[in-house]
PDB file of N, CA, C and O in Angstrom, chain B, residues numbered from 101:
ATOM      1  N   UNK B 101     -19.425  26.612 137.808  1.00  0.00           N
ATOM      2  CA  UNK B 101     -20.502  27.281 138.081  1.00  0.00           C
ATOM      3  C   UNK B 101     -20.752  27.923 139.470  1.00  0.00           C
ATOM      4  O   UNK B 101     -21.370  28.950 139.751  1.00  0.00           O
ATOM      5  N   UNK B 102     -19.914  26.779 140.489  1.00  0.00           N
ATOM      6  CA  UNK B 102     -20.121  27.419 141.811  1.00  0.00           C
ATOM      7  C   UNK B 102     -19.341  28.643 141.865  1.00  0.00           C
ATOM      8  O   UNK B 102     -19.873  29.568 142.479  1.00  0.00           O
ATOM      9  N   UNK B 103     -17.974  28.892 141.257  1.00  0.00           N
ATOM     10  CA  UNK B 103     -17.285  29.929 141.629  1.00  0.00           C
ATOM     11  C   UNK B 103     -18.026  31.204 140.739  1.00  0.00           C
ATOM     12  O   UNK B 103     -17.742  32.364 141.038  1.00  0.00           O
ATOM     13  N   UNK B 104     -18.881  30.947 139.758  1.00  0.00           N
ATOM     14  CA  UNK B 104     -19.604  32.312 139.385  1.00  0.00           C
ATOM     15  C   UNK B 104     -20.452  32.592 140.334  1.00  0.00           C
ATOM     16  O   UNK B 104     -20.447  33.726 140.812  1.00  0.00           O
ATOM     17  N   UNK B 105     -21.340  31.623 140.790  1.00  0.00           N
ATOM     18  CA  UNK B 105     -22.293  32.055 141.754  1.00  0.00           C
ATOM     19  C   UNK B 105     -21.582  32.747 142.997  1.00  0.00           C
ATOM     20  O   UNK B 105     -22.171  33.727 143.453  1.00  0.00           O
ATOM     21  N   UNK B 106     -20.461  32.388 143.568  1.00  0.00           N
ATOM     22  CA  UNK B 106     -19.679  32.982 144.722  1.00  0.00           C
ATOM     23  C   UNK B 106     -19.215  34.335 144.354  1.00  0.00           C
ATOM     24  O   UNK B 106     -19.169  35.206 145.223  1.00  0.00           O
ATOM     25  N   UNK B 107     -18.794  34.630 142.880  1.00  0.00           N
ATOM     26  CA  UNK B 107     -18.324  35.765 142.354  1.00  0.00           C
ATOM     27  C   UNK B 107     -19.554  36.855 142.483  1.00  0.00           C
ATOM     28  O   UNK B 107     -19.504  37.965 143.013  1.00  0.00           O
ATOM     29  N   UNK B 108     -20.728  36.180 141.809  1.00  0.00           N
ATOM     30  CA  UNK B 108     -21.980  36.897 141.539  1.00  0.00           C
ATOM     31  C   UNK B 108     -22.446  37.444 143.089  1.00  0.00           C
ATOM     32  O   UNK B 108     -22.694  38.641 143.231  1.00  0.00           O
ATOM     33  N   UNK B 109     -22.537  36.631 144.082  1.00  0.00           N
ATOM     34  CA  UNK B 109     -22.845  37.079 145.422  1.00  0.00           C
ATOM     35  C   UNK B 109     -22.010  38.062 146.021  1.00  0.00           C
ATOM     36  O   UNK B 109     -22.461  38.910 146.790  1.00  0.00           O
ATOM     37  N   UNK B 110     -20.773  37.981 145.691  1.00  0.00           N
ATOM     38  CA  UNK B 110     -19.840  38.802 146.243  1.00  0.00           C
ATOM     39  C   UNK B 110     -19.953  40.118 145.572  1.00  0.00           C
ATOM     40  O   UNK B 110     -19.745  41.070 146.324  1.00  0.00           O
ATOM     41  N   UNK B 111     -20.224  40.398 144.375  1.00  0.00           N
ATOM     42  CA  UNK B 111     -20.550  41.425 143.389  1.00  0.00           C
ATOM     43  C   UNK B 111     -21.802  42.270 144.044  1.00  0.00           C
ATOM     44  O   UNK B 111     -21.812  43.407 144.514  1.00  0.00           O
ATOM     45  N   UNK B 112     -22.656  41.481 143.930  1.00  0.00           N
ATOM     46  CA  UNK B 112     -24.084  41.833 144.577  1.00  0.00           C
ATOM     47  C   UNK B 112     -23.781  42.556 146.148  1.00  0.00           C
ATOM     48  O   UNK B 112     -24.361  43.609 146.412  1.00  0.00           O
ATOM     49  N   UNK B 113     -23.046  42.063 146.941  1.00  0.00           N
ATOM     50  CA  UNK B 113     -22.845  42.427 148.208  1.00  0.00           C
ATOM     51  C   UNK B 113     -21.925  43.840 148.266  1.00  0.00           C
ATOM     52  O   UNK B 113     -21.939  44.666 149.179  1.00  0.00           O
ATOM     53  N   UNK B 114     -21.136  43.881 147.051  1.00  0.00           N
ATOM     54  CA  UNK B 114     -20.419  45.188 147.117  1.00  0.00           C
ATOM     55  C   UNK B 114     -21.241  46.243 146.495  1.00  0.00           C
ATOM     56  O   UNK B 114     -21.055  47.418 146.811  1.00  0.00           O
ATOM     57  N   UNK B 115     -22.242  45.867 145.533  1.00  0.00           N
ATOM     58  CA  UNK B 115     -23.090  46.754 145.176  1.00  0.00           C
ATOM     59  C   UNK B 115     -23.833  47.506 146.129  1.00  0.00           C
ATOM     60  O   UNK B 115     -23.905  48.730 146.232  1.00  0.00           O
ATOM     61  N   UNK B 116     -24.500  46.419 146.966  1.00  0.00           N
ATOM     62  CA  UNK B 116     -25.255  46.849 148.062  1.00  0.00           C
ATOM     63  C   UNK B 116     -24.440  47.792 149.095  1.00  0.00           C
ATOM     64  O   UNK B 116     -24.849  48.803 149.665  1.00  0.00           O
ATOM     65  N   UNK B 117     -23.264  47.216 149.167  1.00  0.00           N
ATOM     66  CA  UNK B 117     -22.818  48.086 150.462  1.00  0.00           C
ATOM     67  C   UNK B 117     -22.164  49.681 149.732  1.00  0.00           C
ATOM     68  O   UNK B 117     -21.944  50.682 150.414  1.00  0.00           O
ATOM     69  N   UNK B 118     -21.962  49.595 148.347  1.00  0.00           N
ATOM     70  CA  UNK B 118     -21.551  50.552 147.761  1.00  0.00           C
ATOM     71  C   UNK B 118     -22.786  51.575 147.767  1.00  0.00           C
ATOM     72  O   UNK B 118     -22.680  52.732 148.176  1.00  0.00           O
ATOM     73  N   UNK B 119     -23.873  51.061 147.305  1.00  0.00           N
ATOM     74  CA  UNK B 119     -25.069  51.787 147.511  1.00  0.00           C
ATOM     75  C   UNK B 119     -25.397  52.397 149.000  1.00  0.00           C
ATOM     76  O   UNK B 119     -25.536  53.611 149.154  1.00  0.00           O
ATOM     77  N   UNK B 120     -25.488  51.644 149.874  1.00  0.00           N
ATOM     78  CA  UNK B 120     -25.755  52.058 151.257  1.00  0.00           C
ATOM     79  C   UNK B 120     -24.854  53.060 151.519  1.00  0.00           C
ATOM     80  O   UNK B 120     -25.343  54.121 151.907  1.00  0.00           O
ATOM     81  N   UNK B 121     -23.554  52.986 151.394  1.00  0.00           N
ATOM     82  CA  UNK B 121     -22.451  53.939 151.757  1.00  0.00           C
ATOM     83  C   UNK B 121     -22.769  55.238 150.992  1.00  0.00           C
ATOM     84  O   UNK B 121     -22.814  56.337 151.546  1.00  0.00           O
ATOM     85  N   UNK B 122     -23.020  55.001 149.471  1.00  0.00           N
ATOM     86  CA  UNK B 122     -23.581  56.320 148.939  1.00  0.00           C
ATOM     87  C   UNK B 122     -24.712  57.264 149.456  1.00  0.00           C
ATOM     88  O   UNK B 122     -24.730  58.474 149.683  1.00  0.00           O
ATOM     89  N   UNK B 123     -25.640  56.287 149.558  1.00  0.00           N
ATOM     90  CA  UNK B 123     -26.905  57.118 150.187  1.00  0.00           C
ATOM     91  C   UNK B 123     -26.530  57.777 151.577  1.00  0.00           C
ATOM     92  O   UNK B 123     -26.699  58.983 151.760  1.00  0.00           O
ATOM     93  N   UNK B 124     -26.080  57.043 152.429  1.00  0.00           N
ATOM     94  CA  UNK B 124     -25.422  57.811 153.575  1.00  0.00           C
ATOM     95  C   UNK B 124     -24.818  59.057 153.439  1.00  0.00           C
ATOM     96  O   UNK B 124     -25.084  60.071 154.085  1.00  0.00           O
ATOM     97  N   UNK B 125     -23.864  58.902 152.430  1.00  0.00           N
ATOM     98  CA  UNK B 125     -22.995  59.883 152.116  1.00  0.00           C
ATOM     99  C   UNK B 125     -23.773  61.210 151.581  1.00  0.00           C
ATOM    100  O   UNK B 125     -23.499  62.376 151.862  1.00  0.00           O
ATOM    101  N   UNK B 126     -24.647  60.810 150.873  1.00  0.00           N
ATOM    102  CA  UNK B 126     -25.368  62.000 150.187  1.00  0.00           C
ATOM    103  C   UNK B 126     -26.466  62.643 151.422  1.00  0.00           C
ATOM    104  O   UNK B 126     -26.790  63.826 151.532  1.00  0.00           O
ATOM    105  N   UNK B 127     -26.787  61.824 152.040  1.00  0.00           N
ATOM    106  CA  UNK B 127     -27.668  62.103 153.310  1.00  0.00           C
ATOM    107  C   UNK B 127     -26.771  63.292 154.012  1.00  0.00           C
ATOM    108  O   UNK B 127     -27.000  64.501 153.968  1.00  0.00           O
ATOM    109  N   UNK B 128     -25.762  62.663 154.625  1.00  0.00           N
ATOM    110  CA  UNK B 128     -24.990  63.710 155.419  1.00  0.00           C
ATOM    111  C   UNK B 128     -24.725  64.936 154.749  1.00  0.00           C
ATOM    112  O   UNK B 128     -24.785  66.009 155.350  1.00  0.00           O
ATOM    113  N   UNK B 129     -24.405  64.838 153.409  1.00  0.00           N
ATOM    114  CA  UNK B 129     -24.027  65.966 152.465  1.00  0.00           C
ATOM    115  C   UNK B 129     -25.130  66.930 152.722  1.00  0.00           C
ATOM    116  O   UNK B 129     -24.956  68.026 153.254  1.00  0.00           O
ATOM    117  N   UNK B 130     -26.203  66.492 152.342  1.00  0.00           N
ATOM    118  CA  UNK B 130     -27.539  67.321 152.166  1.00  0.00           C
ATOM    119  C   UNK B 130     -27.657  67.882 153.684  1.00  0.00           C
ATOM    120  O   UNK B 130     -27.552  69.108 153.674  1.00  0.00           O
ATOM    121  N   UNK B 131     -27.792  67.501 154.618  1.00  0.00           N
ATOM    122  CA  UNK B 131     -27.651  67.624 155.911  1.00  0.00           C
ATOM    123  C   UNK B 131     -26.830  69.105 156.484  1.00  0.00           C
ATOM    124  O   UNK B 131     -27.242  70.049 157.158  1.00  0.00           O
ATOM    125  N   UNK B 132     -25.489  68.799 155.868  1.00  0.00           N
ATOM    126  CA  UNK B 132     -24.355  69.734 156.311  1.00  0.00           C
ATOM    127  C   UNK B 132     -24.898  70.647 155.310  1.00  0.00           C
ATOM    128  O   UNK B 132     -25.056  71.689 155.946  1.00  0.00           O
ATOM    129  N   UNK B 133     -25.316  70.877 153.976  1.00  0.00           N
ATOM    130  CA  UNK B 133     -25.553  71.758 153.337  1.00  0.00           C
ATOM    131  C   UNK B 133     -26.723  72.704 153.917  1.00  0.00           C
ATOM    132  O   UNK B 133     -26.589  73.924 153.821  1.00  0.00           O
ATOM    133  N   UNK B 134     -27.674  72.244 154.416  1.00  0.00           N
ATOM    134  CA  UNK B 134     -29.007  72.553 154.921  1.00  0.00           C
ATOM    135  C   UNK B 134     -28.400  73.279 156.064  1.00  0.00           C
ATOM    136  O   UNK B 134     -28.676  74.479 156.036  1.00  0.00           O
ATOM    137  N   UNK B 135     -27.626  72.897 157.101  1.00  0.00           N
ATOM    138  CA  UNK B 135     -27.048  73.478 158.048  1.00  0.00           C
ATOM    139  C   UNK B 135     -26.266  74.825 157.811  1.00  0.00           C
ATOM    140  O   UNK B 135     -26.371  75.871 158.452  1.00  0.00           O
ATOM    141  N   UNK B 136     -25.448  74.539 156.721  1.00  0.00           N
ATOM    142  CA  UNK B 136     -24.517  75.941 156.302  1.00  0.00           C
ATOM    143  C   UNK B 136     -25.559  76.816 155.826  1.00  0.00           C
ATOM    144  O   UNK B 136     -25.325  78.003 156.054  1.00  0.00           O
ATOM    145  N   UNK B 137     -26.821  76.533 155.130  1.00  0.00           N
ATOM    146  CA  UNK B 137     -27.763  77.496 154.725  1.00  0.00           C
ATOM    147  C   UNK B 137     -28.496  78.350 155.624  1.00  0.00           C
ATOM    148  O   UNK B 137     -28.740  79.552 155.522  1.00  0.00           O
ATOM    149  N   UNK B 138     -28.828  77.464 156.588  1.00  0.00           N
ATOM    150  CA  UNK B 138     -29.619  78.014 157.875  1.00  0.00           C
ATOM    151  C   UNK B 138     -29.069  77.364 159.339  1.00  0.00           C
ATOM    152  O   UNK B 138     -29.627  76.458 159.958  1.00  0.00           O
ATOM    153  N   UNK B 139     -27.866  78.044 159.713  1.00  0.00           N
ATOM    154  CA  UNK B 139     -27.255  77.505 161.007  1.00  0.00           C
ATOM    155  C   UNK B 139     -28.213  77.716 162.163  1.00  0.00           C
ATOM    156  O   UNK B 139     -28.568  76.883 162.996  1.00  0.00           O
ATOM    157  N   UNK B 140     -28.582  79.055 162.050  1.00  0.00           N
ATOM    158  CA  UNK B 140     -29.541  79.475 163.437  1.00  0.00           C
ATOM    159  C   UNK B 140     -30.915  79.226 163.459  1.00  0.00           C
ATOM    160  O   UNK B 140     -31.597  79.863 164.261  1.00  0.00           O
ATOM    161  N   UNK B 141     -31.535  78.262 162.583  1.00  0.00           N
ATOM    162  CA  UNK B 141     -32.821  78.180 162.563  1.00  0.00           C
ATOM    163  C   UNK B 141     -33.375  77.383 163.705  1.00  0.00           C
ATOM    164  O   UNK B 141     -32.946  76.244 163.887  1.00  0.00           O
ATOM    165  N   UNK B 142     -34.183  77.828 164.395  1.00  0.00           N
ATOM    166  CA  UNK B 142     -34.718  77.070 165.576  1.00  0.00           C
ATOM    167  C   UNK B 142     -35.523  75.899 165.378  1.00  0.00           C
ATOM    168  O   UNK B 142     -36.060  75.746 164.281  1.00  0.00           O
ATOM    169  N   UNK B 143     -35.684  75.030 166.314  1.00  0.00           N
ATOM    170  CA  UNK B 143     -36.384  73.854 166.196  1.00  0.00           C
ATOM    171  C   UNK B 143     -37.864  74.344 166.182  1.00  0.00           C
ATOM    172  O   UNK B 143     -38.125  75.323 166.881  1.00  0.00           O
ATOM    173  N   UNK B 144     -38.776  73.810 165.517  1.00  0.00           N
ATOM    174  CA  UNK B 144     -40.246  74.378 165.481  1.00  0.00           C
ATOM    175  C   UNK B 144     -41.010  73.770 166.909  1.00  0.00           C
ATOM    176  O   UNK B 144     -40.639  72.686 167.360  1.00  0.00           O
ATOM    177  N   UNK B 145     -41.927  74.432 167.471  1.00  0.00           N
ATOM    178  CA  UNK B 145     -42.278  74.229 168.538  1.00  0.00           C
ATOM    179  C   UNK B 145     -43.156  72.733 168.570  1.00  0.00           C
ATOM    180  O   UNK B 145     -43.296  72.133 169.635  1.00  0.00           O
ATOM    181  N   UNK B 146     -43.666  72.266 167.412  1.00  0.00           N
ATOM    182  CA  UNK B 146     -44.124  71.168 167.374  1.00  0.00           C
ATOM    183  C   UNK B 146     -43.061  69.744 167.743  1.00  0.00           C
ATOM    184  O   UNK B 146     -43.300  68.724 168.390  1.00  0.00           O
ATOM    185  N   UNK B 147     -41.761  70.227 166.983  1.00  0.00           N
ATOM    186  CA  UNK B 147     -40.852  69.073 167.148  1.00  0.00           C
ATOM    187  C   UNK B 147     -40.486  69.109 168.654  1.00  0.00           C
ATOM    188  O   UNK B 147     -40.395  68.079 169.322  1.00  0.00           O
ATOM    189  N   UNK B 148     -40.257  70.492 169.206  1.00  0.00           N
ATOM    190  CA  UNK B 148     -39.970  70.436 170.479  1.00  0.00           C
ATOM    191  C   UNK B 148     -40.902  69.905 171.570  1.00  0.00           C
ATOM    192  O   UNK B 148     -40.540  69.614 172.710  1.00  0.00           O
ATOM    193  N   UNK B 149     -41.966  69.828 171.156  1.00  0.00           N
ATOM    194  CA  UNK B 149     -43.202  69.338 171.922  1.00  0.00           C
ATOM    195  C   UNK B 149     -43.259  67.814 171.893  1.00  0.00           C
ATOM    196  O   UNK B 149     -43.777  67.215 172.835  1.00  0.00           O
ATOM    197  N   UNK B 150     -42.729  67.141 170.809  1.00  0.00           N
ATOM    198  CA  UNK B 150     -42.679  65.873 170.654  1.00  0.00           C
ATOM    199  C   UNK B 150     -41.352  65.383 171.303  1.00  0.00           C
ATOM    200  O   UNK B 150     -41.294  64.239 171.754  1.00  0.00           O
ATOM    201  N   UNK B 151     -40.461  66.085 171.350  1.00  0.00           N
ATOM    202  CA  UNK B 151     -39.138  65.440 171.861  1.00  0.00           C
ATOM    203  C   UNK B 151     -39.446  65.461 173.540  1.00  0.00           C
ATOM    204  O   UNK B 151     -39.207  64.492 174.260  1.00  0.00           O
ATOM    205  N   UNK B 152     -39.915  66.509 173.938  1.00  0.00           N
ATOM    206  CA  UNK B 152     -40.416  66.448 175.475  1.00  0.00           C
ATOM    207  C   UNK B 152     -41.639  65.274 175.923  1.00  0.00           C
ATOM    208  O   UNK B 152     -41.838  64.795 177.039  1.00  0.00           O
ATOM    209  N   UNK B 153     -42.235  65.056 174.865  1.00  0.00           N
ATOM    210  CA  UNK B 153     -43.090  64.233 175.441  1.00  0.00           C
ATOM    211  C   UNK B 153     -42.830  62.726 175.329  1.00  0.00           C
ATOM    212  O   UNK B 153     -43.505  61.836 175.847  1.00  0.00           O
ATOM    213  N   UNK B 154     -41.661  62.578 174.514  1.00  0.00           N
ATOM    214  CA  UNK B 154     -40.683  61.292 174.453  1.00  0.00           C
ATOM    215  C   UNK B 154     -39.834  61.076 175.587  1.00  0.00           C
ATOM    216  O   UNK B 154     -39.463  59.987 176.027  1.00  0.00           O
ATOM    217  N   UNK B 155     -39.511  62.446 176.101  1.00  0.00           N
ATOM    218  CA  UNK B 155     -38.740  62.345 177.386  1.00  0.00           C
ATOM    219  C   UNK B 155     -39.481  61.753 178.574  1.00  0.00           C
ATOM    220  O   UNK B 155     -39.177  60.940 179.447  1.00  0.00           O
ATOM    221  N   UNK B 156     -40.672  62.531 178.254  1.00  0.00           N
ATOM    222  CA  UNK B 156     -41.606  61.987 179.661  1.00  0.00           C
ATOM    223  C   UNK B 156     -41.984  60.701 179.397  1.00  0.00           C
ATOM    224  O   UNK B 156     -42.149  60.101 180.459  1.00  0.00           O
ATOM    225  N   UNK B 157     -42.209  59.963 178.361  1.00  0.00           N
ATOM    226  CA  UNK B 157     -42.737  58.707 178.173  1.00  0.00           C
ATOM    227  C   UNK B 157     -41.303  57.841 178.699  1.00  0.00           C
ATOM    228  O   UNK B 157     -41.473  56.958 179.540  1.00  0.00           O
ATOM    229  N   UNK B 158     -40.227  58.052 178.304  1.00  0.00           N
ATOM    230  CA  UNK B 158     -39.286  57.497 178.775  1.00  0.00           C
ATOM    231  C   UNK B 158     -38.790  57.567 180.374  1.00  0.00           C
ATOM    232  O   UNK B 158     -38.170  56.696 180.986  1.00  0.00           O
ATOM    233  N   UNK B 159     -39.158  58.606 180.766  1.00  0.00           N
ATOM    234  CA  UNK B 159     -39.014  58.821 182.503  1.00  0.00           C
ATOM    235  C   UNK B 159     -40.139  57.734 183.007  1.00  0.00           C
ATOM    236  O   UNK B 159     -39.806  56.946 183.892  1.00  0.00           O
ATOM    237  N   UNK B 160     -41.232  57.688 182.556  1.00  0.00           N
ATOM    238  CA  UNK B 160     -42.282  56.726 183.125  1.00  0.00           C
ATOM    239  C   UNK B 160     -41.812  55.404 182.753  1.00  0.00           C
ATOM    240  O   UNK B 160     -41.998  54.515 183.584  1.00  0.00           O
ATOM    241  N   UNK B 161     -41.354  55.165 181.881  1.00  0.00           N
ATOM    242  CA  UNK B 161     -40.925  53.433 181.451  1.00  0.00           C
ATOM    243  C   UNK B 161     -39.675  53.211 182.483  1.00  0.00           C
ATOM    244  O   UNK B 161     -39.468  52.089 182.947  1.00  0.00           O
ATOM    245  N   UNK B 162     -38.912  54.247 182.795  1.00  0.00           N
ATOM    246  CA  UNK B 162     -37.903  53.940 183.811  1.00  0.00           C
ATOM    247  C   UNK B 162     -38.259  53.877 185.127  1.00  0.00           C
ATOM    248  O   UNK B 162     -37.471  53.410 185.950  1.00  0.00           O
ATOM    249  N   UNK B 163     -39.444  54.323 185.471  1.00  0.00           N
ATOM    250  CA  UNK B 163     -40.170  54.262 186.749  1.00  0.00           C
ATOM    251  C   UNK B 163     -40.965  52.959 186.856  1.00  0.00           C
ATOM    252  O   UNK B 163     -41.086  52.458 187.974  1.00  0.00           O
ATOM    253  N   UNK B 164     -41.598  52.277 185.634  1.00  0.00           N
ATOM    254  CA  UNK B 164     -42.457  51.098 185.463  1.00  0.00           C
ATOM    255  C   UNK B 164     -41.719  49.931 186.310  1.00  0.00           C
ATOM    256  O   UNK B 164     -40.542  49.573 186.352  1.00  0.00           O
ATOM    257  N   UNK B 165     -42.830  49.506 186.935  1.00  0.00           N
ATOM    258  CA  UNK B 165     -42.194  47.937 187.649  1.00  0.00           C
ATOM    259  C   UNK B 165     -42.242  47.016 186.408  1.00  0.00           C
ATOM    260  O   UNK B 165     -42.479  47.270 185.227  1.00  0.00           O
ATOM    261  N   UNK B 166     -41.919  45.782 187.096  1.00  0.00           N
ATOM    262  CA  UNK B 166     -41.710  44.437 186.140  1.00  0.00           C
ATOM    263  C   UNK B 166     -43.137  44.252 185.517  1.00  0.00           C
ATOM    264  O   UNK B 166     -43.295  44.317 184.298  1.00  0.00           O
ATOM    265  N   UNK B 167     -44.221  44.007 186.427  1.00  0.00           N
ATOM    266  CA  UNK B 167     -45.444  43.727 186.262  1.00  0.00           C
ATOM    267  C   UNK B 167     -46.138  44.765 185.194  1.00  0.00           C
ATOM    268  O   UNK B 167     -46.843  44.389 184.258  1.00  0.00           O
ATOM    269  N   UNK B 168     -45.815  46.153 185.493  1.00  0.00           N
ATOM    270  CA  UNK B 168     -46.278  47.219 184.425  1.00  0.00           C
ATOM    271  C   UNK B 168     -45.599  46.856 182.928  1.00  0.00           C
ATOM    272  O   UNK B 168     -46.260  46.820 181.890  1.00  0.00           O
ATOM    273  N   UNK B 169     -44.271  46.614 183.006  1.00  0.00           N
ATOM    274  CA  UNK B 169     -43.545  46.633 181.773  1.00  0.00           C
ATOM    275  C   UNK B 169     -44.037  45.107 181.121  1.00  0.00           C
ATOM    276  O   UNK B 169     -43.835  44.872 179.930  1.00  0.00           O
ATOM    277  N   UNK B 170     -44.563  44.308 181.835  1.00  0.00           N
ATOM    278  CA  UNK B 170     -45.144  42.998 181.292  1.00  0.00           C
ATOM    279  C   UNK B 170     -46.174  43.316 180.510  1.00  0.00           C
ATOM    280  O   UNK B 170     -46.171  43.094 179.300  1.00  0.00           O
ATOM    281  N   UNK B 171     -47.200  43.896 181.181  1.00  0.00           N
ATOM    282  CA  UNK B 171     -48.544  44.382 180.788  1.00  0.00           C
ATOM    283  C   UNK B 171     -48.166  45.502 179.586  1.00  0.00           C
ATOM    284  O   UNK B 171     -48.771  45.382 178.520  1.00  0.00           O
ATOM    285  N   UNK B 172     -47.449  46.291 179.691  1.00  0.00           N
ATOM    286  CA  UNK B 172     -47.131  47.156 178.179  1.00  0.00           C
ATOM    287  C   UNK B 172     -46.763  46.358 177.263  1.00  0.00           C
ATOM    288  O   UNK B 172     -47.347  46.570 176.200  1.00  0.00           O
ATOM    289  N   UNK B 173     -45.892  45.369 177.245  1.00  0.00           N
ATOM    290  CA  UNK B 173     -45.538  44.437 176.190  1.00  0.00           C
ATOM    291  C   UNK B 173     -46.712  43.559 175.444  1.00  0.00           C
ATOM    292  O   UNK B 173     -46.826  43.365 174.234  1.00  0.00           O
ATOM    293  N   UNK B 174     -47.565  43.077 176.527  1.00  0.00           N
ATOM    294  CA  UNK B 174     -48.617  42.344 176.069  1.00  0.00           C
ATOM    295  C   UNK B 174     -49.722  43.240 175.691  1.00  0.00           C
ATOM    296  O   UNK B 174     -50.757  42.650 175.381  1.00  0.00           O
ATOM    297  N   UNK B 175     -49.747  44.414 175.647  1.00  0.00           N
ATOM    298  CA  UNK B 175     -50.431  45.390 174.919  1.00  0.00           C
ATOM    299  C   UNK B 175     -50.138  45.506 173.666  1.00  0.00           C
ATOM    300  O   UNK B 175     -50.937  45.380 172.738  1.00  0.00           O
ATOM    301  N   UNK B 176     -48.809  45.787 173.570  1.00  0.00           N
ATOM    302  CA  UNK B 176     -48.240  46.290 172.413  1.00  0.00           C
ATOM    303  C   UNK B 176     -48.087  45.080 171.464  1.00  0.00           C
ATOM    304  O   UNK B 176     -48.196  45.276 170.254  1.00  0.00           O
ATOM    305  N   UNK B 177     -47.810  43.688 171.998  1.00  0.00           N
ATOM    306  CA  UNK B 177     -48.242  42.376 171.291  1.00  0.00           C
ATOM    307  C   UNK B 177     -49.412  42.060 170.588  1.00  0.00           C
ATOM    308  O   UNK B 177     -49.411  41.307 169.614  1.00  0.00           O
ATOM    309  N   UNK B 178     -50.523  42.666 171.093  1.00  0.00           N
ATOM    310  CA  UNK B 178     -51.999  42.390 170.649  1.00  0.00           C
ATOM    311  C   UNK B 178     -51.957  43.143 169.263  1.00  0.00           C
ATOM    312  O   UNK B 178     -51.484  44.237 168.955  1.00  0.00           O
ATOM    313  N   UNK B 179     -52.670  42.099 168.479  1.00  0.00           N
ATOM    314  CA  UNK B 179     -53.103  42.570 167.014  1.00  0.00           C
ATOM    315  C   UNK B 179     -54.063  43.584 167.023  1.00  0.00           C
ATOM    316  O   UNK B 179     -54.958  43.352 167.836  1.00  0.00           O
ATOM    317  N   UNK B 180     -54.213  44.806 166.297  1.00  0.00           N
ATOM    318  CA  UNK B 180     -55.224  45.518 166.187  1.00  0.00           C
ATOM    319  C   UNK B 180     -56.464  45.110 165.588  1.00  0.00           C
ATOM    320  O   UNK B 180     -56.436  44.605 164.466  1.00  0.00           O
ATOM    321  N   UNK B 181     -57.687  45.287 166.279  1.00  0.00           N
ATOM    322  CA  UNK B 181     -58.805  44.827 166.027  1.00  0.00           C
ATOM    323  C   UNK B 181     -59.246  45.676 164.529  1.00  0.00           C
ATOM    324  O   UNK B 181     -58.943  46.857 164.361  1.00  0.00           O
ATOM    325  N   UNK B 182     -59.936  44.933 163.590  1.00  0.00           N
ATOM    326  CA  UNK B 182     -60.429  45.938 162.500  1.00  0.00           C
ATOM    327  C   UNK B 182     -61.776  46.451 163.004  1.00  0.00           C
ATOM    328  O   UNK B 182     -62.565  45.864 163.744  1.00  0.00           O
ATOM    329  N   UNK B 183     -61.880  47.634 162.467  1.00  0.00           N
ATOM    330  CA  UNK B 183     -62.896  48.658 162.894  1.00  0.00           C
ATOM    331  C   UNK B 183     -64.131  48.289 161.935  1.00  0.00           C
ATOM    332  O   UNK B 183     -65.177  48.935 161.999  1.00  0.00           O
TER     333      UNK B 183
END
């Protein structure tokens, strides 16, 4: 019985690993195909704006003091109040 359980766990792990690898491979394949179809498609302005906003936020966090970082973490840890 123990051997059957260990074998079943191993097979489950193999199936999960194969599924994850297959999903990643298909994702990369679809991205490659999309790039081949439209290689010179520019980034939409909305996406560029979000990327720039992310860079600004990262720069602000890099400049934040320990006290400010602690306050930010406390705010993030709070539970949202129901409206």
